[in-house]
C-alpha positions, 0 to 999 in steps of 0.5 A: 836726648843727648846722643852722647848720653848712655842709653838703655835698652830692653830685649825680649826673646833673647833665648831665640835665633835672633835675640840671642845674637841681638843680645851680644851685639847689645852688650858690645854696644858701647851706647848702651850703659844698660842691657835689660832682658825680660825672659821666663827662665834666667839665661846662662850669661853674665855681663856688667851691663846685663839686668835680667828679669824672669817674668810671666809675660801673661803679668806683663803689664805689672813690670811699671819702671822696667820699661823707662828704657830708650830702646826698645828690641822685641825678637818675641816668636813662636810657631803655631806648631810649637804654640799648639793652637792659632790663638796661643800663638797669636798671643806671643807674636801679638799680645805680648809685642802690642803690650810691651810696646804701648807699656815701653812708649808710655815710660819714655822709650823713643826707638821700637825695633821688630822682627817680623817676617817676609810677606807680613800683611794685615789681610794677608790670608794667611794666618802667620803672614796676617798676625805679624802685619797686624802687629806692625800696623798696631805698633805704628799707631802707637807712635814712636820717634822711630819704629823699625820693622825687620822682615826676614826671609828664611832665618840660617843659624844654630837653633836649640830646637831642631826643625826638620822642615826648617832645616830642609828649607835652609839647604834649599834656599843655600842651594838656589841662592846664586840663582835667586836673583832679580825679584826673587833676590828678597827671598833668599834665606839671611843669617839670623846673626846678620838680622841681629847686627842690622837691628843694633845698628839701625838703632844708632841711625838718625832714623825717624818714623816707621821704616822697613827693612826687607830681607834683601836689604838686611844682607846689603846693610850687614854686608857692610857694617 
């Protein structure tokens, strides 16, 4: 593909903490002529590059040509508490992303960029980490030209919903930031905006194969961008 040719991006999870920032960076990135978002309800954003499609994610396999893009940014995610059950959580954090990955690759997408989680491991005893790891493993098998995985620690930023536990955790992580050095450095909290910035930046790099960006590396790259 000609690197000077305007690209098209697909973003899922645009209403989330990382996804919202990712959308802003994509709209500002000159290499993208079109940014398509799949959402459950319309976003209060107007931009000449932006195309919004309100969909039922359970019917995602029927959307066809919407998946004819170059780069796919997947910021979908929920919590078991919000989903209600492990089955409902897995539907959002595994079933939807893997279907989107398969469809976009089939339609010619070259790059898939996924927000995962620190500790993702398909063999983990922790259900959350195991699902994240299983998703990474499954998407890797789809064989995109480039598959970028971002594994942030605790995410910082303004959330639409109030999560008391997250707020307490974020405060504690910020207070302990200066003593979290060496092996503990990778557990430092990271701004959701920085994760999004690095995602969009990584999509412009000539990286191929699977590339994993742990929380510490995300912060290092964000500080350079």
